[in-house]
Each structure stands twice: as structure tokens, then as C-alpha cells.
C-alpha positions in Angstrom: 83.0 153.2 -3.9 79.7 152.7 -5.7 76.7 154.4 -4.6 73.8 152.3 -3.6 70.3 153.4 -4.0 68.4 152.4 -1.0 64.7 152.6 -0.7 63.5 153.4 2.8 60.0 152.8 3.7 59.3 155.7 6.0 55.6 155.3 6.7 54.3 158.0 8.8 50.9 159.5 9.7 51.4 162.3 7.2 51.1 159.9 4.2 47.5 158.8 5.1 44.5 160.3 3.4 42.3 162.1 5.8 38.7 161.3 4.9 37.1 163.2 7.8 36.2 166.3 5.7 34.7 164.0 3.0 32.5 162.3 5.6 31.4 165.6 7.0 30.3 166.8 3.6 28.5 163.5 2.9 26.6 163.7 6.2 25.7 167.4 5.6 24.4 166.6 2.1 22.3 163.7 3.5 20.8 165.9 6.2 20.0 168.6 3.6 18.2 166.1 1.3 16.2 164.6 4.2 15.1 168.0 5.5 14.2 169.5 2.1 12.5 166.4 0.7 8.7 166.2 0.7 7.0 162.9 1.5 3.9 161.9 -0.3 1.0 161.4 2.0 -1.8 159.1 1.1 -5.1 158.9 2.9 -5.4 155.1 2.7 -8.1 154.5 0.1 -8.4 155.2 -3.6 -11.2 157.5 -4.6 -12.7 158.5 -7.9 -12.5 162.2 -7.7 -15.0 164.5 -9.5 -14.1 166.3 -12.7 -13.6 170.0 -12.6 -12.5 172.7 -15.1 -11.6 175.4 -12.6 -9.4 173.2 -10.4 -6.0 174.6 -9.3 -2.9 172.5 -8.5 -2.0 172.5 -4.9 1.4 171.0 -4.0 1.8 171.1 -0.3 -1.0 169.8 1.8 -0.1 168.5 5.2 -3.5 167.0 6.0 -5.3 164.7 3.5 -8.7 163.3 4.3 -10.4 160.9 1.9 -14.1 160.0 1.7 -14.8 156.7 0.0 -17.8 155.7 -2.1 -19.1 153.9 0.9 -19.0 157.1 3.0 -16.0 156.0 5.0 -13.6 158.6 6.2 -9.8 157.9 5.9 -6.9 159.8 7.4 -3.3 158.5 7.3 -4.4 155.1 6.1 -6.8 154.6 9.0 -10.5 154.6 8.9 -12.0 157.1 11.3 -15.4 158.2 12.4 -16.8 161.7 11.8 -16.6 162.5 15.5 -12.8 161.7 15.5 -11.9 163.9 12.5 -11.5 167.1 14.6 -9.2 165.5 17.2 -7.0 163.8 14.5 -6.8 167.1 12.5 -5.8 169.0 15.7 -3.1 166.5 16.3 -1.8 166.7 12.7 -2.1 170.5 12.8 0.2 170.6 15.9 2.9 168.9 13.8 2.5 171.5 11.1 0.6 174.7 12.2 0.8 176.4 8.8 -0.4 173.3 6.9 -3.4 173.1 4.7 -6.1 170.4 4.3 -7.3 168.6 1.2 -10.3 166.4 1.0 -10.5 163.7 -1.6 -14.2 162.8 -1.9 -15.4 160.1 -4.2 -18.0 161.0 -6.7 -20.4 158.5 -5.2 -20.0 159.8 -1.6 -22.7 161.9 0.0 -22.1 165.7 -0.3 -23.6 166.1 3.2 -20.7 164.1 4.6 -18.2 166.2 2.7 -19.7 169.4 4.2 -19.6 167.9 7.7 -15.9 166.9 7.3 -15.1 170.4 6.0 -16.9 171.8 9.1 -14.9 169.5 11.4 -11.6 170.6 9.8 -12.5 174.3 9.9 -13.4 174.0 13.6 -9.7 173.3 14.3 -8.7 176.7 12.9 -7.7 175.6 9.4 -9.5 178.0 7.0 -7.7 176.7 3.8 -9.6 173.5 3.0 -9.7 172.3 -0.6 -11.6 169.5 -2.4 -9.4 167.4 -4.7 -10.7 167.1 -8.3 -9.6 165.6 -11.6 -8.7 167.8 -14.6 -11.1 167.5 -17.5 
């Protein structure tokens, strides 16, 4: 009697590829990149910063305040009044208590306004306030 080769299609659950561990790894990597990424904050107005030879690069500033050439104060792309600076900085500081502040003052803005903004920021407890400059 001749032997017949029979092909049996025994599909079972063991033959499927389990992608659950792969999805876990992808989601963990996604969470890692979101948590470790830094987002660029912009004050909302372009300023012509003054030149400086002694400027140092500062990478992580959680609060950025801009003063335009028309002496307008901008925080988080919104124009604010000098009296509102302290309250807004306090709110931003509550989100990141260890954050620092950087002021981008236009070369044509009044230095008195810059000093008043620095005073408002320091009154919130932030002692590390820097003025942004251009490298020469």
C-alpha cells in the first residue's frame, strides 16, 4: 500500500505571533521620549537683543519674558502689563519651582522697564534671572 503524504492544517493559538511585548516596548519608549524632551518656549515677540562679549549660554529656562522695542512685555505669547508680571511668574513657578528666568530685552527698550521686570520676577523668589544677549 502506498503511503500518502497528507498535509494537515492544524491552526492553533500557539502559531500566532504575540505582539504584546513589542507594543509594551514601543509605548515605554514613547513615554521616555516625551518625558525627556525639552520644548522650546517662545515669548511671543521677536526682539533685537544687545551684543555682549561676556555672555554665557543658558540652556534650561522655564520662564522667558520679552520686552519689545515699544516697551511691551510678553510672556508665553501674550502681551501683559507690568503689574501682571509677578502673578504670571508665580503661576509659572508653581509648575516648575526650580526653574530660572530669562529676559529678552530689545536694544531699543527702556532700561528702567527691564529693571522693573527683574524686580517683579525676583519678588516671586526667583533669584536666578538672566538677560539674553547676542554673541559678538
